C-alpha positions as YAML, in Angstrom:
chain: A
units: angstrom
residues:
- id: 1
  name: UNK
  ca: [6.90, -19.88, -56.69]
- id: 2
  name: UNK
  ca: [3.51, -18.53, -55.67]
- id: 3
  name: UNK
  ca: [2.39, -18.26, -59.30]
- id: 4
  name: UNK
  ca: [3.54, -21.83, -59.93]
- id: 5
  name: UNK
  ca: [1.51, -23.06, -56.96]
- id: 6
  name: UNK
  ca: [-1.56, -21.21, -58.19]
- id: 7
  name: UNK
  ca: [-1.16, -22.71, -61.64]
- id: 8
  name: UNK
  ca: [-0.75, -26.15, -60.12]
- id: 9
  name: UNK
  ca: [-3.89, -25.71, -58.04]
- id: 10
  name: UNK
  ca: [-5.88, -24.48, -61.04]
- id: 11
  name: UNK
  ca: [-4.61, -27.40, -63.10]
- id: 12
  name: UNK
  ca: [-5.55, -29.86, -60.38]
- id: 13
  name: UNK
  ca: [-9.05, -28.39, -60.09]
- id: 14
  name: UNK
  ca: [-9.50, -28.59, -63.85]
- id: 15
  name: UNK
  ca: [-8.41, -32.23, -63.84]
- id: 16
  name: UNK
  ca: [-10.81, -32.99, -60.99]
- id: 17
  name: UNK
  ca: [-13.61, -31.25, -62.88]
- id: 18
  name: UNK
  ca: [-12.95, -33.31, -66.00]
- id: 19
  name: UNK
  ca: [-12.83, -36.51, -63.95]
- id: 20
  name: UNK
  ca: [-16.11, -35.60, -62.23]
- id: 21
  name: UNK
  ca: [-17.85, -34.86, -65.52]
- id: 22
  name: UNK
  ca: [-16.62, -38.12, -66.99]
- id: 23
  name: UNK
  ca: [-17.86, -40.04, -63.97]
- id: 24
  name: UNK
  ca: [-21.25, -38.33, -64.19]
- id: 25
  name: UNK
  ca: [-21.55, -39.11, -67.89]
- id: 26
  name: UNK
  ca: [-20.55, -42.74, -67.29]
- id: 27
  name: UNK
  ca: [-23.13, -43.07, -64.50]
- id: 28
  name: UNK
  ca: [-25.88, -41.74, -66.77]
- id: 29
  name: UNK
  ca: [-24.89, -44.14, -69.53]
- id: 30
  name: UNK
  ca: [-24.84, -47.07, -67.12]
- id: 31
  name: UNK
  ca: [-28.41, -46.26, -66.06]
- id: 32
  name: UNK
  ca: [-29.51, -46.35, -69.70]
- id: 33
  name: UNK
  ca: [-27.62, -49.63, -70.13]
- id: 34
  name: UNK
  ca: [-29.24, -51.10, -67.02]
- id: 35
  name: UNK
  ca: [-32.70, -50.25, -68.41]
- id: 36
  name: UNK
  ca: [-31.74, -51.56, -71.87]
- id: 37
  name: UNK
  ca: [-32.75, -48.21, -73.36]
- id: 38
  name: UNK
  ca: [-31.08, -48.77, -76.70]
- id: 39
  name: UNK
  ca: [-32.74, -45.82, -78.45]
- id: 40
  name: UNK
  ca: [-31.49, -43.34, -75.84]
- id: 41
  name: UNK
  ca: [-28.01, -44.88, -75.88]
- id: 42
  name: UNK
  ca: [-27.74, -44.63, -79.66]
- id: 43
  name: UNK
  ca: [-28.96, -41.02, -79.64]
- id: 44
  name: UNK
  ca: [-26.51, -40.15, -76.87]
- id: 45
  name: UNK
  ca: [-23.65, -41.86, -78.68]
- id: 46
  name: UNK
  ca: [-24.41, -40.00, -81.91]
- id: 47
  name: UNK
  ca: [-24.60, -36.69, -80.02]
- id: 48
  name: UNK
  ca: [-21.28, -37.35, -78.27]
- id: 49
  name: UNK
  ca: [-19.76, -38.29, -81.64]
- id: 50
  name: UNK
  ca: [-20.90, -34.98, -83.13]
- id: 51
  name: UNK
  ca: [-19.57, -33.07, -80.12]
- id: 52
  name: UNK
  ca: [-16.20, -34.84, -80.37]
- id: 53
  name: UNK
  ca: [-15.94, -33.94, -84.04]
- id: 54
  name: UNK
  ca: [-16.20, -30.25, -83.11]
- id: 55
  name: UNK
  ca: [-13.17, -30.54, -80.80]
- id: 56
  name: UNK
  ca: [-11.19, -33.26, -82.58]
- id: 57
  name: UNK
  ca: [-8.04, -32.80, -80.48]
- id: 58
  name: UNK
  ca: [-9.86, -33.57, -77.23]
- id: 59
  name: UNK
  ca: [-9.14, -37.21, -76.44]
- id: 60
  name: UNK
  ca: [-11.78, -37.32, -73.72]
- id: 61
  name: UNK
  ca: [-14.46, -36.31, -76.22]
- id: 62
  name: UNK
  ca: [-13.73, -39.35, -78.41]
- id: 63
  name: UNK
  ca: [-13.45, -41.51, -75.28]
- id: 64
  name: UNK
  ca: [-16.91, -40.48, -74.06]
- id: 65
  name: UNK
  ca: [-18.41, -41.25, -77.48]
- id: 66
  name: UNK
  ca: [-16.64, -44.62, -77.53]
- id: 67
  name: UNK
  ca: [-18.08, -45.53, -74.13]
- id: 68
  name: UNK
  ca: [-21.59, -44.67, -75.30]
- id: 69
  name: UNK
  ca: [-21.21, -46.83, -78.41]
- id: 70
  name: UNK
  ca: [-19.91, -49.66, -76.24]
- id: 71
  name: UNK
  ca: [-23.02, -49.55, -74.05]
- id: 72
  name: UNK
  ca: [-25.21, -49.39, -77.15]
- id: 73
  name: UNK
  ca: [-23.45, -52.46, -78.55]
- id: 74
  name: UNK
  ca: [-23.79, -54.24, -75.21]
- id: 75
  name: UNK
  ca: [-27.55, -53.70, -75.06]
- id: 76
  name: UNK
  ca: [-28.00, -54.68, -78.72]
- id: 77
  name: UNK
  ca: [-26.16, -57.93, -77.96]
- id: 78
  name: UNK
  ca: [-28.39, -58.54, -74.93]
- id: 79
  name: UNK
  ca: [-31.44, -58.04, -77.16]
- id: 80
  name: UNK
  ca: [-29.92, -60.41, -79.75]
- id: 81
  name: UNK
  ca: [-29.63, -57.72, -82.42]
- id: 82
  name: UNK
  ca: [-26.25, -58.78, -83.76]
- id: 83
  name: UNK
  ca: [-26.23, -56.44, -86.75]
- id: 84
  name: UNK
  ca: [-26.74, -53.28, -84.70]
- id: 85
  name: UNK
  ca: [-24.34, -54.53, -82.05]
- id: 86
  name: UNK
  ca: [-21.64, -54.88, -84.68]
- id: 87
  name: UNK
  ca: [-22.38, -51.46, -86.20]
- id: 88
  name: UNK
  ca: [-22.27, -49.73, -82.81]
- id: 89
  name: UNK
  ca: [-19.09, -51.52, -81.78]
- id: 90
  name: UNK
  ca: [-17.25, -50.76, -85.03]
- id: 91
  name: UNK
  ca: [-18.27, -47.10, -84.79]
- id: 92
  name: UNK
  ca: [-16.96, -47.00, -81.23]
- id: 93
  name: UNK
  ca: [-13.68, -48.64, -82.22]
- id: 94
  name: UNK
  ca: [-12.91, -45.68, -84.48]
- id: 95
  name: UNK
  ca: [-13.62, -43.22, -81.66]
- id: 96
  name: UNK
  ca: [-11.47, -45.11, -79.16]
- id: 97
  name: UNK
  ca: [-8.63, -45.26, -81.66]
- id: 98
  name: UNK
  ca: [-8.81, -41.48, -82.08]
- id: 99
  name: UNK
  ca: [-8.61, -41.00, -78.30]
- id: 100
  name: UNK
  ca: [-5.53, -43.22, -78.10]
- id: 101
  name: UNK
  ca: [-3.89, -41.48, -81.06]
- id: 102
  name: UNK
  ca: [-4.15, -38.20, -79.11]
- id: 103
  name: UNK
  ca: [-3.11, -39.64, -75.74]
- id: 104
  name: UNK
  ca: [-1.79, -43.18, -75.59]
- id: 105
  name: UNK
  ca: [-1.08, -43.19, -71.87]
- id: 106
  name: UNK
  ca: [-4.60, -43.57, -70.46]
- id: 107
  name: UNK
  ca: [-5.43, -47.11, -69.39]
- id: 108
  name: UNK
  ca: [-9.19, -46.76, -69.74]
- id: 109
  name: UNK
  ca: [-8.91, -45.69, -73.37]
- id: 110
  name: UNK
  ca: [-7.38, -49.10, -74.09]
- id: 111
  name: UNK
  ca: [-10.01, -50.83, -71.96]
- id: 112
  name: UNK
  ca: [-12.79, -49.27, -74.02]
- id: 113
  name: UNK
  ca: [-11.04, -50.06, -77.30]
- id: 114
  name: UNK
  ca: [-10.54, -53.68, -76.26]
- id: 115
  name: UNK
  ca: [-14.15, -53.93, -75.10]
- id: 116
  name: UNK
  ca: [-15.44, -52.60, -78.42]
- id: 117
  name: UNK
  ca: [-13.22, -54.93, -80.47]
- id: 118
  name: UNK
  ca: [-14.55, -57.82, -78.41]
- id: 119
  name: UNK
  ca: [-18.13, -56.70, -78.95]
- id: 120
  name: UNK
  ca: [-17.76, -57.14, -82.71]
- id: 121
  name: UNK
  ca: [-17.02, -60.84, -82.30]
- id: 122
  name: UNK
  ca: [-20.46, -62.21, -81.20]
- id: 123
  name: UNK
  ca: [-22.05, -61.02, -84.45]
- id: 124
  name: UNK
  ca: [-19.69, -63.21, -86.46]
- id: 125
  name: UNK
  ca: [-17.52, -65.36, -84.15]
- id: 126
  name: UNK
  ca: [-15.02, -66.71, -86.66]
- id: 127
  name: UNK
  ca: [-14.49, -63.69, -88.92]
- id: 128
  name: UNK
  ca: [-14.88, -61.35, -85.97]
- id: 129
  name: UNK
  ca: [-12.25, -63.23, -83.99]
- id: 130
  name: UNK
  ca: [-9.87, -63.13, -86.94]
- id: 131
  name: UNK
  ca: [-10.37, -59.40, -87.50]
- id: 132
  name: UNK
  ca: [-10.70, -58.17, -83.93]
- id: 133
  name: UNK
  ca: [-9.63, -60.90, -81.50]
- id: 134
  name: UNK
  ca: [-5.95, -60.00, -81.45]
- id: 135
  name: UNK
  ca: [-6.67, -56.26, -81.23]
- id: 136
  name: UNK
  ca: [-9.04, -56.83, -78.33]
- id: 137
  name: UNK
  ca: [-6.49, -58.89, -76.42]
- id: 138
  name: UNK
  ca: [-3.62, -56.48, -77.06]
- id: 139
  name: UNK
  ca: [-5.70, -53.47, -76.04]
- id: 140
  name: UNK
  ca: [-6.95, -55.07, -72.82]
- id: 141
  name: UNK
  ca: [-3.50, -56.36, -71.92]
- id: 142
  name: UNK
  ca: [-2.23, -52.80, -72.40]
- id: 143
  name: UNK
  ca: [-5.00, -51.44, -70.17]
- id: 144
  name: UNK
  ca: [-4.00, -53.84, -67.40]
- id: 145
  name: UNK
  ca: [-0.32, -53.06, -67.90]
- id: 146
  name: UNK
  ca: [-1.04, -49.34, -67.44]
- id: 147
  name: UNK
  ca: [-3.44, -49.90, -64.53]
- id: 148
  name: UNK
  ca: [-3.04, -53.37, -62.97]
- id: 149
  name: UNK
  ca: [-5.61, -52.53, -60.27]
- id: 150
  name: UNK
  ca: [-8.42, -51.79, -62.71]
- id: 151
  name: UNK
  ca: [-11.24, -54.23, -61.98]
- id: 152
  name: UNK
  ca: [-13.09, -52.94, -65.04]
- id: 153
  name: UNK
  ca: [-10.18, -53.87, -67.28]
- id: 154
  name: UNK
  ca: [-10.20, -57.44, -65.96]
- id: 155
  name: UNK
  ca: [-13.96, -57.65, -66.49]
- id: 156
  name: UNK
  ca: [-13.54, -56.41, -70.06]
- id: 157
  name: UNK
  ca: [-10.78, -58.94, -70.77]
- id: 158
  name: UNK
  ca: [-12.93, -61.68, -69.28]
- id: 159
  name: UNK
  ca: [-15.90, -60.73, -71.46]
- id: 160
  name: UNK
  ca: [-13.60, -60.82, -74.47]
- id: 161
  name: UNK
  ca: [-12.49, -64.33, -73.54]
- id: 162
  name: UNK
  ca: [-16.10, -65.37, -72.92]
- id: 163
  name: UNK
  ca: [-17.03, -64.55, -76.52]
- id: 164
  name: UNK
  ca: [-13.73, -65.56, -78.11]
- id: 165
  name: UNK
  ca: [-13.78, -69.18, -79.30]
- id: 166
  name: UNK
  ca: [-11.59, -71.55, -77.28]
- id: 167
  name: UNK
  ca: [-9.45, -72.34, -80.32]
- id: 168
  name: UNK
  ca: [-8.53, -68.62, -80.41]
- id: 169
  name: UNK
  ca: [-7.47, -68.66, -76.76]
- id: 170
  name: UNK
  ca: [-10.81, -67.73, -75.22]
- id: 171
  name: UNK
  ca: [-13.52, -69.73, -73.51]
- id: 172
  name: UNK
  ca: [-15.54, -69.56, -70.31]
- id: 173
  name: UNK
  ca: [-12.87, -71.08, -68.06]
- id: 174
  name: UNK
  ca: [-10.29, -68.49, -69.09]
- id: 175
  name: UNK
  ca: [-12.89, -65.76, -68.69]
- id: 176
  name: UNK
  ca: [-13.65, -66.81, -65.12]
- id: 177
  name: UNK
  ca: [-10.06, -66.16, -64.05]
- id: 178
  name: UNK
  ca: [-10.39, -62.51, -65.04]
- id: 179
  name: UNK
  ca: [-13.81, -62.13, -63.42]
- id: 180
  name: UNK
  ca: [-12.48, -63.52, -60.14]
- id: 181
  name: UNK
  ca: [-9.48, -61.20, -60.33]
- id: 182
  name: UNK
  ca: [-11.84, -58.26, -60.88]
- id: 183
  name: UNK
  ca: [-13.84, -59.26, -57.80]
- id: 184
  name: UNK
  ca: [-10.65, -59.49, -55.74]
- id: 185
  name: UNK
  ca: [-9.89, -55.90, -56.74]
- id: 186
  name: UNK
  ca: [-13.44, -54.57, -56.34]
- id: 187
  name: UNK
  ca: [-15.93, -56.71, -54.46]
- id: 188
  name: UNK
  ca: [-18.72, -54.28, -55.40]
- id: 189
  name: UNK
  ca: [-18.29, -54.63, -59.16]
- id: 190
  name: UNK
  ca: [-21.72, -55.85, -60.27]
- id: 191
  name: UNK
  ca: [-20.54, -56.57, -63.82]
- id: 192
  name: UNK
  ca: [-17.85, -58.94, -62.53]
- id: 193
  name: UNK
  ca: [-20.45, -61.05, -60.72]
- id: 194
  name: UNK
  ca: [-22.85, -60.88, -63.67]
- id: 195
  name: UNK
  ca: [-20.26, -62.16, -66.11]
- id: 196
  name: UNK
  ca: [-18.96, -64.73, -63.66]
- id: 197
  name: UNK
  ca: [-22.55, -66.01, -63.62]
- id: 198
  name: UNK
  ca: [-22.61, -66.05, -67.43]
- id: 199
  name: UNK
  ca: [-19.42, -68.11, -67.50]
- id: 200
  name: UNK
  ca: [-20.80, -70.59, -64.96]
- id: 201
  name: UNK
  ca: [-24.01, -70.82, -66.97]
- id: 202
  name: UNK
  ca: [-22.07, -71.53, -70.15]
- id: 203
  name: UNK
  ca: [-20.34, -74.39, -68.33]
- id: 204
  name: UNK
  ca: [-23.75, -75.73, -67.13]
- id: 205
  name: UNK
  ca: [-22.90, -74.84, -63.52]
- id: 206
  name: UNK
  ca: [-26.36, -73.47, -62.79]
- id: 207
  name: UNK
  ca: [-26.22, -73.25, -59.00]
- id: 208
  name: UNK
  ca: [-22.99, -71.23, -59.13]
- id: 209
  name: UNK
  ca: [-24.43, -69.08, -61.94]
- id: 210
  name: UNK
  ca: [-27.54, -68.24, -59.91]
- id: 211
  name: UNK
  ca: [-25.42, -67.30, -56.90]
- id: 212
  name: UNK
  ca: [-23.30, -64.95, -59.03]
- id: 213
  name: UNK
  ca: [-26.38, -63.35, -60.66]
- id: 214
  name: UNK
  ca: [-27.94, -62.85, -57.23]
- id: 215
  name: UNK
  ca: [-24.81, -61.12, -55.94]
- id: 216
  name: UNK
  ca: [-24.72, -58.90, -59.02]
- id: 217
  name: UNK
  ca: [-28.32, -57.83, -58.47]
- id: 218
  name: UNK
  ca: [-27.66, -57.12, -54.81]
- id: 219
  name: UNK
  ca: [-25.15, -54.50, -55.98]
- id: 220
  name: UNK
  ca: [-27.07, -53.23, -59.03]
- id: 221
  name: UNK
  ca: [-30.76, -54.15, -58.68]
- id: 222
  name: UNK
  ca: [-31.78, -52.14, -61.75]
- id: 223
  name: UNK
  ca: [-29.87, -54.28, -64.25]
- id: 224
  name: UNK
  ca: [-32.58, -55.87, -66.40]
- id: 225
  name: UNK
  ca: [-30.27, -58.32, -68.14]
- id: 226
  name: UNK
  ca: [-28.91, -59.69, -64.85]
- id: 227
  name: UNK
  ca: [-32.46, -60.27, -63.63]
- id: 228
  name: UNK
  ca: [-33.37, -61.97, -66.92]
- id: 229
  name: UNK
  ca: [-30.39, -64.28, -66.65]
- id: 230
  name: UNK
  ca: [-31.27, -65.22, -63.08]
- id: 231
  name: UNK
  ca: [-34.87, -65.99, -64.06]
- id: 232
  name: UNK
  ca: [-33.77, -68.08, -67.06]
- id: 233
  name: UNK
  ca: [-31.23, -70.16, -65.12]
- id: 234
  name: UNK
  ca: [-32.71, -73.30, -63.54]
- id: 235
  name: UNK
  ca: [-31.97, -73.98, -59.89]
- id: 236
  name: UNK
  ca: [-30.24, -77.28, -60.71]
...
């Protein structure tokens, strides 16, 4: 009994250590994303890819690489570099799929896969939607099924709907539902407010867009893209 308790404690500490390291890595990547440091993101993603290849049975290794590629794709999209956004996203899709193949019970693995599939679409909306739209939706629905309280999963599904053409089931109005749900789950999620602002802006609702951008920046003042969007959105 005592040995079992010791093993349980050691296992719990190991799990906490892994979770802490993942959180630290994610925080570092978010800072690079906020600064739009695409070069550093791409170098980090490539390094994480190489590290994952050395321990191919470690799902978290592929997951970390997939996250980095997702941020690289996000920044490339912000900078209107569609080709590199597509390349980064498609590379990340492969990594996320490997993580899920090893452990298909982790909600955030599906969130990242769905995010990456959605990030392919802006580069080529019609062909991208045909090739990746369904996979993005299925992955994000699975993420929410596994963790219905994940604000990040709702944000990701909303972003997917934002980019997915309305005739494929997407559109800004559908996206807004997910962003609002994310905010109801986590009122300090800066990305939820940022993307809610993007949806309002797409619908020509500039006053509401500016309010959402302002709230996003109040939470994450270092996000260059949020500040750019606020500055580019007219008051009326």
